N, C-alpha and C positions, 0 to 999 in steps of 0.2 A: 503493498499500499504504499509505504512514504516512497521506495523506487519512482513509483507509477506518478507521483505528486512532486515530485524531485524535478522530471524530466519534460515537464510541461516548461516549469517556472522555469529552468533552465535557456527552451528551445525562444519561450520571450524575452530573456534579457538577452540571449544570442541578438535577437530582431532588433532590440532598441539599440545596440550597439550600432550593429550593420547601419541603421536606418543616421544616428548620429552620424558617422562615417560620410554617409551619399550626401550630408546637409554641408551647404559652402558655410566656409567661417564667417564668423563674422566680421568686419570690417575695421581695420583699428585708424585710431584718427590723431594726429599725431599735431600739436601746436607749439607755435612757438613764441615767446615773446620776447623783447627788449632788455624789458626791466620786471622785476620782483611785482610793482603794482600793477602792472597789466595783466600778468598771471591772475593776483586777487580778480583781477573784475573776470577775464574767463573763466574761471571755476566757478565764480557765482551763478554762473547765464548756464554752464554747459554742464552734460551728464555725464556721471562720476568715470563713465568708463570712456572719457577724452584724456590724451597723454598731453600735459604739459612744460615745456621745459621753460626755464628765463636763463638769458645769455648773461648779462651781468652778474658776476659771481658775487659772493657778500665779502662786502669792504672795497669793490671796486668803484668806477662810476662812469653812468655813460658816458660822460663828457672827453673821457680819457681812454675809455675803456683797448684792452688788446684780441683780438677772436684766437681762442682757439680752435686745434682744428679739432676736437670731436664738436667743436660748435658750430662750425661749418658745414661739418655732415649732416647734423639736428636739422641745421636748412635745408640741407638738399634735400633731406627726406618729412619735411612738414607739408600738412594740406594747406596749411596759412600761418602768415609770419603774421602778427604785429608790432608795429612800433609806434612810440609818436612822431619820429620826424628828424629831417637830417638837423633842426635848431639844439637837439636832444642826445641822439646819440648818432653824433657826426661821423662814428667807427662806422658805421652800415648800411653811408649815402653810397658809394661805390660797387656796394659786396649787392645792396640788393637794386639796384639799376641795370643788372644783369636781365638776360631776357630769360632765362633758366629759372626765375621766382617771378615774371609776370605772369601773373594770373591771381598768385599765392600772397603778396607781399600788399596789405592794408594799413595805410598811412593815420593814423587817428587824430593829428594837430590838424584841425583846418578844414577836414572833412569825414565822410561818416560812412564813405563806401569804394575806398580806392581800390584798384583790383589791380592794379598797376604801376608803377612810380616811372615819373617822366626820368628821364636819363639827367644828371647833373648839367647843369648850367655851365657854359665856357667862366664864364667871372665868377663860377664859385673855385675856380683850380687852388688860384692862390689861396681860398681861404684853405683849403683840402690841405693846400701842401702847409700849409701854420699850424695846423691840428696835428698832422704824420709830425713832423716834428717834434712836437710837444706831447706825444703820445708816448715815444722812447723816452724822455727824462724818468728821472725819479722822483719820489715824491717829496725829496728835499731840495732836489734841483726845482720840482716846481712850487715851493711854501718858501723857501728860504733865500734868503737873501735877498735886493732888493736894487737892482742894475737900471744903470741911465734905462738900458734896451727893452728889461723886460716893464717897464714904467710908461715907456713910450709902446708897447705892443698893447699892454692893458688898457691904455685912456683908448686906442685906435677900433679893441675887442670890445666895447662895451657889453657886459654878461647879461642883457634883457634878448642875447639873441638878436643882436641887429635891432631895426627899428621896430619890430614889429610886437606881435602880442608876447605875451610871458609863455613860453613853452613848458613851463610845469604843471600843465591843465590837472592832470590825476589830483593832484592836491583836496580842488576843489570838488565834495558831493558832485554836485547838477552836472558838471562837466565830466567826471568820472562817469553819471546815469548816461548821460549822454554816447557813452564809450561805451558803456555795455551795452545800449540799444544798439550799437552799429557788428559789435562784436556776437553780439545774437542773431545780426541778419545774416554775418557771415558764414559762420555756423550752421543756419539754419539750411543753408543753400548746397551746403554738402551732401554726397549722397549717404555717409556713413552715419551718421548722425539723428535724433530725433526733433523735428521741427517742434512737434505740441509742446517736449517737456520744455522743452529749452525757453520759447515764452512765458509755459509758467514759471520756472526757473527764475525769469526776466519779471514779471509780477513781483517775487515774493522776493526779489533784490530792490526793487523801486519801494516798495512798500519796508523795510527792512531800515533801508538805508535814510528814506523820511522821519524813520522815528529814530534813529540815532542822531539824525540831521537835528533836530527840533532841540533832544537831549542836550547835546552838546551846547547850541546857543543857550541853554539855562544855565550850564554850567559856567558857560565862559560872560558871561552878564557880567558879573562883579570884576573881571578885569579889563571894563572896555575902555579905561582911562589907562591902563598901568602900558608905560613906557620900552615896545618891545625893539629889538637889533634882532638880526639876521646873518648865521656866516655869510650865503648870498641869495641868491632873489627867487631861489625856491619855494620861501616861505610867502613868496606874496599872496600868492593869490587865495593860499588859507585867511590869508588876514584879512585880506579883502571882504572874502565869505560871510565871515563872522563878525566882520564891524573892527577889528582888534587895529590900534594904534603901531603900527609900524614904521620906526623913527628912522632908519636907516639900517642901509649891507655895507656890513663889513668887504667884500671883494667883488668888485664888477664880472671877474673871470674866474673861475674854480681852479682851475687847469695854470693859471699865472700868479705868479706873485701880485699883489695890489702895487702900483705906481707909490713914489711918494706923497705925492699930490692927492691922493683919493686917502692916505694912510691917515694923513694931517686933517682933512674934512671929517674924516668919521672921530679919531678921538674928540675933537675940536664939538659934532656932536653928542659924543658921550660924555662930556663933560657938561656941558647946557643941557643934557639929559637930568642933570643929577643921579636919581636910583633909579636905576634903566636894567632889563633883563635883554641876556646876550642869549639866542635859539644858537646852539653848534649842531652840526652831523658829522656823526662817525666816519666817514669817508676818505675827510680830506686833513691835513696835518695841523696842529695846535699851536704849533711851538710860536708862529709869526702873531696869531692872535691874543695869546696870554703874554706878547711882551707890549704890545701895544693897548692894552685895556689894564696892566699893573699900575696899582696905586688909585683906580677908578672905584665905587660905589656901582661896582654889577653884582648883578645875581645872573647864574649860569644856568642852562637847564639845556639838554640835547635830546633834539629830534633824528628819527630817521628817513628820508621823503625815497627811501627805495627800501622799507618795509622790512628789511632784513628780518628781524625776526618774527617776523605775523605767520601763521601759522600758512599755508594754504590750503583753506577750505572756504565752503561758500560764503560765510560769515567774515572770511578775514576784510576784504578792505570795511566793512564798516569797524572792527578790532584798529583796521589801521590810522581810520579816522580818531578814532577814540584816542588812542596812540599821543596822536597832533594836538588833542587838546589836554591829555597829561601833562604832556611837556611845559605848556602855558602854564598850564593849571601852580606845575612847579616854582612860577615867577612870582608867584605870590608872598 
């Protein structure tokens, strides 16, 4: 009796295995983002089976990053590539202009659905050569010493990334929501994704983000008149969104040492501010700004615009927003 019962069951299991082997394997979806905050936005809307890889490693800066060979291969295998744009990730500008990435590259600065990047303009060549030269400098070479050459270069290449808009758009929650919508639209068009679930995730993200934004605005209300300074312009959009008083920026270009003229202006602003709070960033050398703030009444607080320690989960971007708010709250 037992033998007769086991035989049909064995045959049934064999049939299931045969059927499973005959079915096509689920297609894998590989997404590459330039920086961790964009990875958080992808994770907020993507399904769990989507693989997301960020290029800029912990401790690195997108302003002067050097791509590793393994990361080059990740780009080649990606179904979609998301970056802010050449104003931020200059190390990707020339590479992503290659035809092999056409149709898979999506710039999130200034547009919502860019499926192919324009080739770099001829008048950008000098700027890229300038960036390439400084990408190979060490941190000490970039941030220590204030030669006349560096001072001149810093004045000529102000780190508002040209005369256009501030490119650090991901620190503003409403800009982040716009980017998430563009990302969701792109992911929904891939054959290997579930468009319905992606849209549901996007709606849930918008609800969570709006709730967190309201909470942060309430938390920061007592600090509306606090005099804040930032290491560089990455903090500007967050401050503007929440109505904070950003009195000044220490360096115009984080890839270069600031010029003597700019240092003098910042020191004068800090003295006039009386009690101020300086928001620093872990990606950059601290020696020079510690020297120019010595003896002044300044509170220091660190925030990370690249969200290095934020878990890459669907709720990661809201945690990133809260981490910036917490840094400001430390200024009390």
